[in-house]
C-alpha positions, 0 to 999 in steps of 0.5 A: 807536591801538595805541601798546602793541607793545614794552614794556619789560622794566626799568620804572621799575628793576623787572623784568618777568616776560615772561607778565606784561609781555605782560598789561600791553601787553593791558591799556594797550589795553583801557584805551587802546580804552576812551579812543578807541573806547568814549569813555568817558573823554575829555581831563583824566577821571580813571580809576576807582580801582585796585582798582574798575578792576583787578576791572573789566578781571579783572586783578591791581592790579600787572597794572593798575599795570604798564599804566598805568606802560606809557601813562604812558610814552606821554603816553596818562596822566599820575598826579598825586599824590594825586589819582589817575591821568587822561586826558592832553592829547595830541593824537594821541587825538582824532579825528585821530589824529595824522593831520593835512592828510589829515584835511581833504581833501576826497574825493568818495564814488566816492574815498571808497569806493576808499580803502574798496576799497583798504585796510579789506579787509585791516584785516578780514584781519589784525583776525581773525588779531591782533585779541585776545579782547577786542577781538574781542569789542568789534568783536562788541558795536558790530557787534550794538549797530548792528544793534539801531540800524538796527531802530529806525532810530536815528542809528548814525554814531557807532556805524558808526565804532566798529565800523570804529574797533575792526575798525582797532585790532585790526589791530595797526598803526599806519598803519592806525589814522591813515587811520580820519579819511578812513574815517569820512568814508566811512562818514559820507556813506554813513550819511547816503545809504543811511538811505532805501535799504532794500535798503543798509540790509538789506546792511549788516546782512547784510554785518556780521554775515557780517564778525564771524562770520569776525572772530569765527570767526578765519578771516581771508581770509574776514573779508578777503572779507566787507570786499570783498563790503561795500563794493562792495554799498555802492558798487553801490548809489550807483551807483559803478562800479568800474574 
């Protein structure tokens, strides 16, 4: 969920240099991804102290403070005087991402994969064009992690969700992120139904590698095509006819 797009030039009466403002927005997105994709922090959790977190992110404490101000303004974080900075109780940070009634729609597998075919290739396209270096690193991390879990025959559902969520986040489009619960539904069903199909599992490995290669090289059209092929392979594996 990209909520950090246009931080104000003035924060708390202090003029923020343009370069520092852009870096702070990027850091704010990184912290947001730790919450919504990595699931590193949950509602009510306390962030690491300023020195620890700024060191981990490779930034100055001034930039970290600015990023935290941005997230506080968007009700992602809250500062408790004398105690620290905590994850706010914000319904938009849960799995539904504020989607509301659409997240409860019951759709069959064909409908779900058609939705994926309509949206996900373009999501990959924009991720390759717009994703920050750190966002692309996160995509690669989850892609490789999932491949390892597939080879070990471990449940990969949550990691595959994180892989596709990290691509959606890198697209920097708020509405796309609101569609993710529907896509998760398709992913969950797909993982369950493909577990006993060696061809589909190998297709997933090969397709994800191709998607990662194109995104990491910032080849938007290649990423779009790779994602489209990935979904078509899955549809054919399930016997879903393309119309």
